[in-house]
C-alpha positions in Angstrom: -17.8 -28.7 71.6 -16.6 -25.4 70.0 -13.0 -25.0 69.9 -13.2 -21.8 71.9 -15.9 -22.3 74.1 -16.2 -19.4 76.8 -12.6 -18.3 76.1 -11.9 -14.7 76.1 -9.9 -13.5 73.2 -8.4 -9.8 72.6 -7.7 -9.0 69.0 -6.2 -5.9 67.9 -6.2 -4.6 64.1 -9.7 -6.0 64.3 -11.5 -3.9 62.3 -10.4 -5.3 58.8 -8.4 -8.0 57.3 -6.8 -10.7 59.1 -8.0 -9.5 62.8 -11.7 -9.1 61.8 -11.8 -12.4 60.1 -10.3 -14.0 62.9 -12.9 -12.5 65.2 -15.7 -13.9 63.1 -13.9 -17.3 63.4 -13.5 -16.9 66.9 -16.7 -16.1 67.8 -18.3 -19.0 65.8 -16.1 -20.9 67.8 -17.6 -20.1 71.2 -15.3 -17.2 72.4 -15.8 -13.9 73.7 -14.2 -11.2 71.9 -13.0 -8.0 72.4 -12.1 -6.1 69.0 -10.0 -3.4 69.0 -8.8 -0.7 66.4 -8.0 3.1 65.8 -11.3 4.0 64.1 -14.3 4.2 65.9 -16.5 4.5 62.7 -14.8 1.2 61.2 -15.6 -0.6 64.5 -19.1 0.6 64.6 -19.6 -0.9 61.0 -18.1 -4.0 61.4 -20.2 -4.5 64.4 -23.0 -4.6 62.4 -22.4 -7.9 61.1 -20.9 -9.8 63.9 -22.8 -12.5 65.8 -22.1 -13.8 69.4 -20.3 -12.3 72.7 -18.5 -9.4 71.6 -17.4 -6.0 72.6 -15.3 -3.2 70.7 -13.0 -0.9 72.1 -11.0 1.9 70.3 -7.7 1.9 70.8 -4.4 2.7 69.4 -1.7 0.1 70.0 1.2 2.6 69.5 0.1 4.6 72.6 0.6 3.3 76.5 -2.3 4.8 77.9 -4.5 3.3 75.3 -3.1 -0.3 76.1 -4.0 0.2 79.6 -7.3 1.1 78.6 -7.5 -1.6 76.2 -6.9 -4.3 78.6 -8.8 -2.6 81.6 -11.7 -2.2 79.7 -11.6 -6.2 78.2 -11.0 -7.1 81.7 -13.9 -5.4 83.5 -16.3 -7.0 80.8 -14.9 -10.4 80.8 -12.6 -10.9 83.2 -9.4 -12.8 82.6 -7.9 -13.1 79.3 -7.4 -16.5 77.2 -6.3 -15.4 74.0 -4.5 -12.3 73.2 -3.8 -12.0 69.5 -1.7 -8.9 68.7 -2.2 -8.4 65.2 -2.5 -4.6 64.3 0.4 -3.3 62.1 1.5 -1.0 59.3 3.7 -1.4 56.2 4.2 1.8 54.5 7.2 1.5 52.3 10.1 4.0 51.9 13.8 3.0 50.1 16.8 3.0 52.6 17.7 6.7 51.2 14.5 8.0 51.9 13.7 7.0 55.3 12.5 9.6 57.8 12.8 9.7 61.5 8.4 10.0 61.4 8.5 6.9 59.0 11.0 5.0 61.2 8.6 6.0 64.6 5.2 5.0 62.9 6.4 1.9 62.1 8.5 0.9 65.0 5.7 2.5 67.6 2.6 0.8 65.8 4.4 -2.8 65.0 6.8 -3.3 67.8 5.9 -1.1 70.9 2.5 -1.2 70.4 2.6 -5.4 71.0 5.5 -4.9 73.5 3.3 -2.7 75.6 0.0 -4.5 75.2 1.6 -7.7 76.4 3.1 -5.9 79.4 -0.4 -4.5 80.6 -2.1 -7.9 79.5 0.2 -10.5 81.3 -0.9 -9.6 85.0 -4.9 -11.0 83.4 -3.8 -13.6 81.3 -4.9 -17.1 82.6 -2.3 -19.8 83.1 -2.5 -21.8 80.3 -3.5 -19.0 77.9 -2.5 -17.9 74.6 -0.5 -14.9 73.2 0.0 -14.7 69.4 1.1 -12.3 66.9 0.9 -11.2 63.4 4.4 -11.5 62.0 5.7 -11.5 58.7 7.9 -13.4 56.3 9.6 -10.2 55.3 12.2 -10.5 57.8 13.5 -13.8 56.2 13.7 -12.3 52.7 14.7 -9.1 51.4 11.7 -7.3 49.6 13.2 -3.8 48.6 11.7 -0.6 50.0 10.2 -2.3 53.0 13.5 -2.2 55.2 12.0 -0.9 58.4 9.1 -2.6 58.3 11.1 -5.9 57.9 13.1 -4.6 60.8 10.3 -4.2 62.9 8.8 -7.6 61.9 12.5 -9.0 62.9 12.3 -7.3 66.0 8.9 -8.3 67.0 10.3 -12.3 66.0 13.1 -11.7 68.6 10.9 -10.7 71.7 8.5 -13.3 71.1 11.3 -15.7 71.5 12.6 -14.2 75.1 8.7 -13.9 75.9 8.3 -17.3 75.4 10.8 -18.3 77.8 9.7 -15.7 80.6 5.9 -17.2 80.6 6.9 -20.5 80.6 6.4 -21.4 84.4 2.8 -20.3 83.8 2.0 -22.3 81.0 1.2 -19.7 78.5 2.1 -20.4 75.0 3.4 -17.7 72.6 3.6 -18.1 69.2 3.4 -15.8 65.6 1.9 -16.3 62.3 3.7 -14.7 59.5 1.7 -14.5 56.3 2.8 -14.1 52.9 1.0 -11.9 50.4 -2.5 -11.8 51.6 -5.2 -10.0 50.3 -5.9 -7.5 53.1 -6.6 -3.6 53.1 -2.7 -3.3 54.4 -1.9 -2.7 50.9 -4.1 0.2 50.4 -3.0 1.7 53.4 0.7 2.3 51.6 0.2 5.5 50.4 1.0 4.1 46.9 -1.0 5.0 43.5 -3.6 2.4 42.6 -1.6 1.2 39.7 1.7 0.6 41.5 -0.5 -1.5 44.4 -1.5 -3.4 41.6 1.9 -4.5 39.9 3.5 -4.7 43.3 0.8 -7.3 44.2 1.4 -9.3 40.7 4.7 -9.1 41.3 4.3 -11.0 45.2 1.9 -13.3 43.6 4.2 -14.6 41.0 7.1 -15.2 43.6 4.4 -17.6 45.4 4.7 -21.4 44.8 0.8 -21.8 44.9 0.5 -18.9 42.3 -1.9 -16.5 44.2 -2.5 -14.1 47.2 -3.6 -15.8 50.4 -7.0 -14.5 52.2 -7.6 -13.1 55.4 -9.7 -16.3 56.1 -7.0 -18.7 55.4 -4.7 -16.7 58.3 -8.0 -16.7 60.4 -7.9 -20.8 60.5 -4.0 -20.7 61.4 -4.9 -18.2 64.3 -7.8 -20.8 65.7 -5.6 -23.8 65.3 -2.7 -22.1 67.2 -5.3 -20.6 70.1 -7.0 -23.6 70.6 -5.9 -26.8 72.3 -5.5 -28.3 68.7 -1.8 -26.7 69.2 -1.2 -27.4 73.0 2.5 -28.4 72.4 3.1 -26.1 70.0 5.4 -23.1 71.5 7.7 -20.1 70.5 6.9 -21.1 67.0 6.8 -18.6 63.9 4.3 -20.3 61.5 4.8 -19.3 58.0 1.2 -19.2 56.0 2.7 -18.1 52.9 1.9 -20.7 50.0 5.7 -21.7 50.1 7.2 -18.2 49.3 9.4 -18.1 52.2 10.5 -21.7 51.8 12.1 -22.1 48.1 
């Protein structure tokens, strides 16, 4: 039997990178998947190559009304939710002396407010014994220059996850997060930096990883499958570092 047979999963930030790789894997494992993202054209494009029972919903997780609509449309189609994977995030860099209010608002609205509001809207519809999963990051464990606000947002998300784990324990809902290290995803191309700077940044990150390379979205997706499946039935409240050892030594 497939690991997620007939489970209903919602994935935000699912039009590329980790979210898309996870959606593909969940579908292969029998789940019914709702893919959400901010750009309709990107969702339409990826839908062409997907196989299985899925639907796409355009939603900006930083907006309360979009979160409400995402959960409403998803539950109208599939009923209850078994897996809520709050993966959407942004990581624009800024050194401390150049941080603006707009920069702060963008990062925290998407990385913190979004998952918190989506969780609030989804909780009445999540099956007892279900799973809530966040994409976090190892950045809040180490100090990476220029990523102060991003690191702060991920630290906030980790703190929220701990409290949520306690608040839903009576319903048997497991709450976990994945903390990727350097992963080869489109997020680096969305930092607003020149390509040569992004490439040099990437080389620097890879050099710090004990395994000497970037990870792949597919490797993160396998961790997301594990945490959402019964294989992880006694794993709860953890942040799983998937970073080639970068945060450990």
